[in-house]
C-alpha positions as CSV (number, residue, x, y, z in Angstrom):
1,M,20.3,-9.5,-36.5
2,N,23.2,-9.1,-39.0
3,P,24.0,-11.9,-41.6
4,E,27.1,-13.0,-39.7
5,T,25.2,-13.5,-36.4
6,E,22.4,-15.2,-38.2
7,E,24.8,-17.5,-39.9
8,K,26.3,-18.5,-36.5
9,V,22.9,-19.2,-35.0
10,V,21.9,-21.4,-38.0
11,S,25.3,-23.2,-37.9
12,G,24.8,-23.8,-34.1
13,A,21.3,-25.2,-34.7
14,D,22.7,-27.4,-37.5
15,A,25.4,-28.7,-35.2
16,R,23.0,-29.6,-32.5
17,S,20.7,-31.4,-34.9
18,Q,23.7,-33.6,-36.0
19,M,24.5,-34.6,-32.4
20,S,23.3,-37.9,-30.9
21,A,20.6,-37.7,-28.2
22,A,23.1,-38.4,-25.5
23,K,25.5,-35.6,-26.6
24,R,22.6,-33.2,-27.0
25,A,21.4,-34.0,-23.4
26,L,24.9,-33.5,-22.1
27,L,25.2,-30.1,-23.8
28,E,21.9,-28.9,-22.5
29,K,22.9,-30.0,-19.0
30,R,26.1,-28.1,-19.1
31,L,24.4,-24.9,-20.4
32,A,21.8,-25.1,-17.7
33,G,24.6,-25.5,-15.1
34,R,26.3,-22.4,-16.4
35,A,23.1,-20.4,-16.0
36,H,22.6,-21.7,-12.5
37,D,26.2,-20.8,-11.5
38,A,25.7,-17.2,-12.9
39,A,22.5,-16.8,-10.9
40,D,24.3,-18.0,-7.7
41,R,27.0,-15.4,-8.3
42,Q,24.5,-12.6,-8.5
43,S,22.6,-13.6,-5.3
44,I,23.6,-12.6,-1.8
45,S,23.8,-15.6,0.5
46,R,22.5,-15.4,4.0
47,R,25.3,-15.0,6.6
48,Q,26.1,-18.2,8.4
49,R,26.4,-17.6,12.1
50,V,28.4,-20.0,14.3
51,G,28.2,-19.0,17.9
52,P,27.5,-15.5,19.4
53,V,27.9,-12.6,17.0
54,P,30.4,-10.0,18.3
55,L,29.5,-6.3,18.4
56,S,30.6,-4.0,15.6
57,F,32.8,-1.0,16.6
58,S,29.8,1.4,16.6
59,Q,27.8,-1.1,18.7
60,Q,30.7,-1.5,21.1
61,R,30.8,2.3,21.6
62,L,27.1,2.6,22.2
63,W,27.1,-0.4,24.6
64,F,30.0,1.1,26.6
65,L,28.2,4.5,26.8
66,S,24.9,2.9,27.8
67,Q,26.7,1.1,30.7
68,L,28.0,4.4,31.9
69,E,24.7,6.2,31.4
70,P,21.7,3.8,31.1
71,E,19.3,6.7,30.3
72,L,21.4,7.9,27.3
73,V,19.3,9.3,24.5
74,A,22.0,11.2,22.6
75,Y,22.3,8.5,20.0
76,N,18.6,8.1,19.3
77,I,17.7,8.8,15.7
78,S,14.3,10.3,15.2
79,E,12.2,11.4,12.2
80,A,8.8,12.9,12.0
81,V,6.7,12.7,8.8
82,R,3.4,14.6,8.3
83,L,1.0,12.6,6.2
84,A,-2.0,14.3,4.5
85,G,-4.9,12.2,3.3
86,K,-6.7,9.0,4.4
87,L,-4.1,6.8,6.0
88,D,-4.4,3.0,5.9
89,V,-2.9,2.2,9.4
90,P,-3.0,-1.6,9.1
91,V,-1.1,-1.4,5.8
92,L,1.4,1.0,7.4
93,N,1.8,-1.5,10.3
94,W,2.4,-4.3,7.8
95,C,5.0,-2.2,5.9
96,F,7.1,-1.6,9.0
97,N,6.9,-5.2,10.1
98,E,8.0,-6.3,6.7
99,I,11.1,-4.0,7.0
100,V,11.8,-5.4,10.4
101,R,11.5,-9.0,9.0
102,R,14.1,-8.1,6.3
103,H,16.7,-6.3,8.4
104,E,18.4,-8.2,11.2
105,S,19.7,-4.9,12.7
106,L,16.1,-4.0,13.6
107,R,15.7,-7.3,15.4
108,T,19.0,-7.1,17.2
109,S,19.5,-6.5,20.9
110,F,22.6,-7.0,23.1
111,D,23.5,-9.4,25.9
112,M,26.6,-10.5,27.9
113,I,27.9,-14.0,27.3
114,A,31.1,-15.1,29.0
115,G,31.8,-11.6,30.0
116,Q,31.6,-10.2,26.5
117,P,28.8,-8.2,24.9
118,V,27.3,-9.9,21.9
119,Q,24.5,-9.4,19.4
120,V,21.2,-11.2,20.0
121,I,19.2,-11.4,16.8
122,A,15.6,-12.3,17.3
123,P,14.2,-14.7,14.7
124,A,11.0,-12.7,14.6
125,L,9.7,-9.4,15.9
126,E,6.3,-7.8,15.5
127,L,5.7,-4.1,16.0
128,S,2.3,-2.7,17.0
129,I,2.0,1.0,16.1
130,P,0.0,3.0,18.7
131,V,-2.2,5.8,17.4
132,F,-2.7,8.9,19.6
133,D,-5.9,10.7,18.5
134,L,-5.7,14.5,18.9
135,S,-8.4,15.3,16.3
136,Q,-10.7,16.7,19.0
137,F,-8.1,19.2,20.2
138,P,-8.4,22.9,19.0
139,D,-5.9,23.6,16.2
140,D,-3.7,25.7,18.4
141,E,-3.5,23.0,21.1
142,C,-3.3,20.1,18.7
143,D,0.2,21.0,17.2
144,A,1.6,21.8,20.6
145,E,0.4,18.5,22.0
146,A,1.8,16.6,19.0
147,L,5.2,18.2,19.6
148,R,5.0,17.3,23.3
149,L,4.3,13.6,22.5
150,S,7.1,13.6,20.0
151,R,9.5,15.0,22.5
152,V,8.5,12.4,25.0
153,E,9.2,9.6,22.5
154,T,12.6,11.2,21.5
155,E,13.7,11.4,25.2
156,R,12.7,7.9,26.0
157,P,15.8,5.7,26.2
158,F,16.0,2.3,24.5
159,D,16.8,-0.9,26.5
160,L,19.6,-2.4,24.5
161,V,19.2,-5.8,26.2
162,R,15.4,-6.2,26.1
163,G,14.9,-4.4,22.8
164,P,13.4,-3.7,20.4
165,L,15.6,-0.8,19.1
166,I,12.9,0.7,17.0
167,R,9.6,2.5,17.8
168,V,6.9,3.9,15.5
169,V,4.1,6.1,16.8
170,M,1.2,7.6,14.9
171,I,-0.4,10.9,16.0
172,R,-3.8,11.8,14.4
173,L,-3.9,15.6,14.1
174,R,-7.1,15.9,12.2
175,A,-9.5,13.6,10.3
176,D,-7.3,13.6,7.2
177,E,-3.9,14.5,8.6
178,M,-1.5,12.4,10.7
179,R,2.1,12.6,12.0
180,R,4.4,9.6,11.9
181,D,7.2,9.6,14.5
182,D,10.0,7.0,13.9
183,E,12.5,6.4,16.7
184,L,15.6,4.2,16.2
185,A,18.5,3.4,18.5
186,G,21.7,4.6,17.0
187,V,22.9,1.1,16.1
188,A,19.6,0.2,14.5
189,G,19.4,3.5,12.6
190,Q,22.5,2.7,10.7
191,D,20.5,0.1,8.8
192,G,18.7,2.7,6.7
193,G,15.3,1.4,7.7
194,Q,13.7,4.9,7.7
195,Q,14.2,5.4,3.9
196,E,12.9,1.9,3.1
197,G,9.9,2.7,5.3
198,Q,8.9,5.5,3.1
199,E,9.5,3.4,0.0
200,Q,7.3,0.6,1.4
201,C,4.6,3.1,2.2
202,D,4.7,4.5,-1.4
203,A,4.8,1.0,-3.0
204,H,1.8,-0.2,-1.0
205,G,-0.4,2.9,-1.3
206,V,-0.6,3.6,2.4
207,I,-1.7,7.1,1.4
208,P,-3.7,7.6,-1.8
209,G,-1.8,9.6,-4.4
């Protein structure tokens, strides 16, 4: 602290000491109010919804295409991650459910109200991750079967009305190796939940480093 700054601090302290108790209380109240206002400006308030939420442009496009072709899978977003090491499946399940809790787009489905498609945001949604155990398969058959299962998930359409628009499947390849397949409908995939999924897994030690 330079002398000029120190002098200002000391002068400020002296000024406060010369105030009456009422003036000092008023000053402290105003300073606290400024800090509170600054914190409010930095926070992101929850969106207030009044009535049905209309579809975004990308959601409208996907809804229109799904009406023409209900079995459409072209907009599915899939990602497979191979995990080596001892996997804590309950913690992994918790990580994905925490992501779903945070992101409305992962809890969103569609419906028709008054002839218009709208978003339906579920207040809560819990995923249960199934585990397919292929550890008893011979090595050459194990990988082929894992690819077949992944293809089945990729080619399975989402029901935009019933939801959910996210699926997670675990495939146990060997005792210490698993494959995680994530499937998102196109509109849910825009939320970026896959990247956060990996960050959550890393943060909570799903696989020992």
